[in-house]
C-alpha positions in Angstrom: 4.2 21.8 -31.2 7.5 20.4 -32.5 7.8 17.9 -29.4 4.6 16.1 -30.7 5.6 15.9 -34.2 8.8 14.5 -33.6 7.4 12.1 -31.4 4.9 11.3 -34.5 7.9 10.9 -36.8 9.8 8.8 -34.5 6.8 6.2 -34.3 6.3 6.0 -38.0 9.8 6.0 -39.0 10.9 3.3 -36.5 8.2 1.4 -35.5 6.8 -2.2 -35.9 3.9 -3.8 -36.9 1.9 -5.2 -33.9 -1.5 -6.4 -33.8 -3.2 -6.0 -30.5 -6.3 -6.8 -28.1 -8.4 -4.0 -29.9 -8.2 -5.7 -33.5 -6.9 -2.3 -35.1 -3.3 -2.7 -35.8 -0.7 -0.4 -34.7 3.0 0.8 -35.8 4.2 0.7 -32.3 7.7 1.6 -30.7 9.2 0.9 -27.3 9.7 3.8 -24.8 9.6 7.3 -26.6 10.5 10.4 -24.0 10.1 14.1 -24.5 10.1 17.2 -22.2 7.9 20.3 -22.7 8.9 24.0 -20.9 5.4 25.1 -19.6 6.7 28.6 -19.5 6.5 29.0 -22.9 2.7 28.8 -23.0 0.1 26.1 -22.5 0.8 22.8 -24.9 -2.5 22.5 -26.6 -2.0 21.3 -30.0 -2.4 23.7 -32.7 -1.9 21.7 -35.7 -5.6 20.3 -35.1 -8.4 21.7 -33.5 -8.9 20.9 -30.0 -11.4 23.4 -29.1 -15.5 22.5 -28.5 -16.5 19.3 -27.6 -12.9 18.2 -27.2 -11.9 21.0 -24.8 -15.1 20.1 -22.9 -14.3 16.3 -22.5 -10.8 17.5 -21.5 -11.7 20.0 -18.8 -14.7 17.5 -17.2 -12.4 14.5 -17.1 -9.9 16.7 -15.2 -12.4 17.5 -12.7 -13.8 13.8 -12.4 -10.1 12.7 -11.7 -9.8 15.1 -8.8 -13.1 14.4 -7.8 -11.7 10.8 -6.7 -15.1 9.3 -8.1 -15.1 5.7 -9.1 -18.0 6.1 -11.5 -18.6 8.1 -14.4 -22.2 9.0 -13.8 -21.7 12.8 -13.6 -19.0 12.7 -16.3 -21.1 10.9 -19.1 -23.4 14.2 -19.0 -20.7 16.2 -20.8 -18.6 13.2 -22.6 -19.0 9.6 -23.8 -15.3 8.7 -23.8 -15.7 6.4 -21.1 -18.8 4.8 -21.6 -17.2 2.0 -23.6 -15.6 0.9 -20.1 -18.3 1.6 -17.7 -21.4 -0.7 -16.8 -24.7 0.6 -17.4 -24.4 2.2 -13.5 -21.5 3.9 -14.6 -19.2 2.1 -12.7 -15.7 1.8 -14.0 -13.6 -1.5 -13.3 -10.7 0.9 -12.6 -10.9 4.8 -12.2 -7.8 7.3 -11.9 -9.0 9.2 -9.6 -10.3 6.9 -7.4 -7.0 5.8 -6.7 -5.4 9.5 -6.8 -7.8 11.0 -4.0 -8.8 7.4 -2.2 -6.1 4.4 -2.4 -7.0 1.9 -0.3 -4.9 1.6 2.9 -4.6 -2.2 4.4 -6.1 -3.1 7.8 -6.1 -5.6 10.4 -5.4 -9.0 9.0 -4.6 -7.2 5.4 -1.1 -5.8 6.9 1.9 -7.7 6.8 4.5 -7.9 10.2 6.9 -4.8 9.9 4.8 -2.3 7.4 4.2 1.2 8.3 1.0 2.9 7.3 -0.8 5.9 8.2 -3.2 3.7 10.4 -0.3 2.1 12.4 2.4 4.6 12.6 3.3 4.2 16.1 7.1 3.6 15.2 7.0 6.1 12.4 5.7 8.8 15.1 8.5 8.1 17.2 11.1 8.3 14.7 9.3 11.8 13.7 9.0 12.7 17.6 12.7 12.2 18.5 14.3 13.8 15.1 12.2 16.6 14.8 10.9 17.3 18.4 7.2 17.2 17.5 4.2 16.4 19.7 2.2 13.3 19.0 -0.6 15.4 18.5 1.1 17.4 15.8 2.0 14.4 14.3 -1.4 12.8 14.2 -2.7 16.0 12.7 -0.4 16.0 10.0 -1.3 12.4 8.9 -5.1 12.7 9.7 -5.4 15.1 6.8 -4.4 12.8 3.9 -6.5 9.7 5.4 -10.3 9.4 4.5 -12.9 7.2 6.1 -15.9 6.1 4.5 -18.4 2.6 5.0 -15.4 1.7 7.4 -13.0 1.7 4.8 -9.8 4.1 5.5 -8.2 5.6 2.1 -5.3 7.7 1.2 -5.4 11.2 -0.6 -2.5 11.2 -2.9 -2.8 14.6 -4.2 -3.4 16.5 -1.2 -0.1 15.0 0.5 1.6 16.4 -2.5 0.3 19.5 -2.2 0.9 19.7 2.1 4.4 18.4 1.6 5.3 21.0 -0.9 3.9 23.4 1.0 5.7 22.4 4.0 2.7 20.7 6.3 4.2 17.3 6.3 5.8 16.4 9.5 9.4 16.0 8.0 9.3 16.2 4.5 9.6 19.4 2.2 9.3 20.6 -1.4 12.9 19.1 -1.5 11.4 15.8 -1.5 12.3 13.0 -4.0 9.0 11.3 -3.1 5.9 13.2 -4.6 4.7 10.4 -6.2 0.9 9.9 -7.5 0.1 6.2 -8.4 -3.2 5.0 -10.3 -1.8 1.0 -10.5 -3.0 -1.5 -8.5 -1.7 -4.6 -9.7 -4.9 -7.4 -8.8 -6.9 -4.7 -10.0 -5.0 -4.0 -13.6 -5.0 -8.1 -13.8 -8.5 -8.1 -14.4 -9.8 -4.8 -15.3 -11.3 -4.0 -18.9 -8.8 -0.8 -19.0 -6.0 -0.6 -16.6 -4.6 3.1 -16.5 -2.5 3.9 -19.3 -0.9 6.7 -17.9 -0.5 5.2 -14.1 1.6 7.2 -12.2 3.6 10.8 -12.3 6.1 12.3 -9.8 6.6 16.1 -9.1 10.1 17.7 -8.7 11.2 21.4 -7.6 14.2 22.6 -9.0 14.6 26.4 -7.8 11.3 27.7 -7.9 10.1 25.7 -10.5 7.8 22.6 -10.2 8.2 20.0 -12.7 5.9 16.7 -13.5 6.9 13.7 -14.9 4.3 11.1 -16.2 4.8 7.6 -17.1 2.6 5.9 -19.4 2.3 2.3 -20.1 0.8 2.7 -23.5 -0.1 5.8 -25.6 -2.2 6.5 -28.9 -0.5 9.2 -30.5 -3.3 10.5 -32.5 -6.1 10.7 -30.0 -4.8 9.8 -26.4 -1.3 11.7 -26.3 -2.6 15.1 -27.2 -5.1 14.6 -24.1 -2.3 13.7 -21.8 -0.2 16.7 -22.9 -2.9 18.9 -22.0 -4.2 17.4 -18.9 -0.9 16.7 -17.0 -0.1 20.4 -18.0 -2.9 21.5 -16.4 -2.3 19.4 -13.2 1.4 20.9 -12.9 -0.4 24.4 -13.4 -3.1 23.5 -10.7 -0.4 22.2 -8.2 2.2 24.8 -8.7 -0.5 27.5 -8.2 -1.3 26.0 -4.8 2.4 25.8 -3.5 3.5 29.2 -4.6 5.8 27.5 -7.5 6.0 28.2 -11.2 5.2 25.9 -13.4 8.6 24.0 -15.1 8.7 21.2 -17.4 6.5 18.5 -18.4 8.1 15.4 -19.2 6.7 12.3 -20.7 7.8 8.5 -20.7 5.6 6.2 -23.2 6.5 2.5 -22.9 4.4 1.3 -26.1 3.7 4.2 -28.4 1.9 3.6 -31.2 0.0 4.7 -34.4 -3.1 2.8 -35.2 -3.1 1.7 -38.9 -6.2 0.1 -39.4 -8.2 -3.3 -39.2 -7.8 -6.6 -41.1 -6.5 -5.9 -44.8 -5.9 -2.4 -44.2 -3.7 -2.9 -41.3 -1.9 -6.3 -43.0 -1.1 -3.8 -45.8 1.3 -1.9 -43.3 2.9 -5.3 -42.2 3.8 -5.7 -45.9 4.9 -2.1 -46.9 6.2 -0.8 -43.5 9.8 -0.6 -44.8 8.7 1.2 -47.7 6.9 3.5 -45.4 10.0 4.4 -43.2 12.0 5.1 -46.4 9.6 7.5 -47.9 9.3 9.5 -44.6 13.0 9.8 -44.8 13.4 10.9 -48.5 9.5 12.5 -48.8 7.6 15.3 -47.5 4.4 14.0 -45.1 1.7 15.0 -47.5 3.6 12.9 -50.2 3.6 10.2 -48.0 0.2 10.6 -47.0 -0.4 10.5 -51.0 1.2 7.2 -51.7 -0.8 5.4 -48.7 -4.1 6.4 -49.9 -3.5 5.6 -53.5 -2.1 1.9 -52.2 -3.8 0.8 -49.1 -7.4 -1.1 -49.3 -10.0 1.2 -48.4 -11.4 1.5 -45.0 -15.0 2.5 -43.9 -14.1 4.1 -40.7 -10.6 6.0 -40.0 -9.0 3.4 -37.9 -5.9 3.9 -39.7 -4.6 7.3 -38.2 -1.2 7.6 -40.2 -2.5 9.6 -43.0 -4.2 12.0 -40.4 -0.9 12.1 -38.8 0.9 12.6 -41.8 -1.6 15.7 -42.6 -1.2 17.0 -39.1 2.9 17.0 -39.1 2.9 18.9 -42.4 1.3 22.0 -40.6 3.6 24.6 -39.0 2.7 25.1 -35.2 1.1 28.1 -34.1 1.7 30.3 -31.0 0.9 28.5 -28.0 -2.4 29.7 -26.1 -2.7 30.7 -22.5 -4.4 29.0 -19.8 -6.0 30.6 -16.9 -7.3 28.6 -13.8 -9.0 30.3 -10.9 -7.0 29.7 -7.6 -9.6 27.5 -5.4 -9.2 24.3 -3.7 -9.1 20.8 -5.8 -12.7 20.0 -4.9 -13.9 23.5 -5.5 -12.7 23.6 -9.1 -15.5 24.1 -11.8 -15.4 23.9 -15.6 -15.8 27.7 -15.6 -12.6 28.3 -13.7 -10.6 27.2 -16.8 -10.1 29.9 -19.3 -8.1 29.4 -22.8 -7.0 32.4 -24.4 -5.6 33.2 -27.7 -6.3 29.4 -29.2 -5.7 30.0 -33.0 -5.6 25.9 -34.2 -5.9 24.5 -37.8 -8.9 22.8 -38.7 -9.9 19.4 -36.7 -8.8 16.0 -38.2 -10.9 12.8 -37.8 -9.5 9.6 -36.3 -11.8 6.3 -34.8 -11.2 5.2 -31.8 -9.8 1.8 -31.0 -11.8 0.0 -28.2 
């Protein structure tokens, strides 16, 4: 997929050397953006193999998001990708789906004067009643479908709200709404979490009969994370489009800190000293020639925490035709692994990249 290859090039050719909390250094850039037309096929990368264990992890992670669970007790039976950030009982300091499906609603003394919430919406109800000639019963019924109560706490289902709004089931919103936002970021949680959400918010937008999705990511590992993000959010766009009578349109993506990991200790420091030459070689040479120069000159590493050689090999490969993705038309809470079918996927061999935790 050329959009991904260009992203990789942009990071390596324009990046800065940047240490970070993981101890694995990066070549990092500020604010990379691109868009992908989903009508041209499912954008699962073909220049490395993402089938098998990787595909299994991807689908089960999406189902975990949809579940709204705050733990990985079920997810860890299928994949180990979240184990490093969970406790022994599988509880996470933060969880994407927890906020997607169960965002906390403040109540009682936590409410500030003048705020409107689904649980104290008398003024909101009066406005809707006067403007749209709706009864209080109709409005309350519309609001209650997004509010859940468990153990005395009320939460809000952001994804169901999006689907209902697109289907015209919101008291006074429609598919033309510019407020179709899903948010996984809670500032107080993020201040102390081991790993606050990287892809922290996404917005749906309808143009004609097509449903578009824009995702914003505070931090993106271009070798390991971004390929999963592209596939996951393309699936989410397709699922929501399927349930609202729309066609998948475009997936657009903004990454605030877009980076490639370049190794620990002496390996990472080598990039600090040789980054300008790397950029020059990227402009003048083929990716495999640059990879060979790195492997001949950079200090040895035990684990492939330096992702740049592997990325250079990947972008030297010519992208193949995109596969197709079929998803059963079920409710969000009814979807299972077997409901996702990938067809005509013909990737190159896999590449090995070590995770920076």
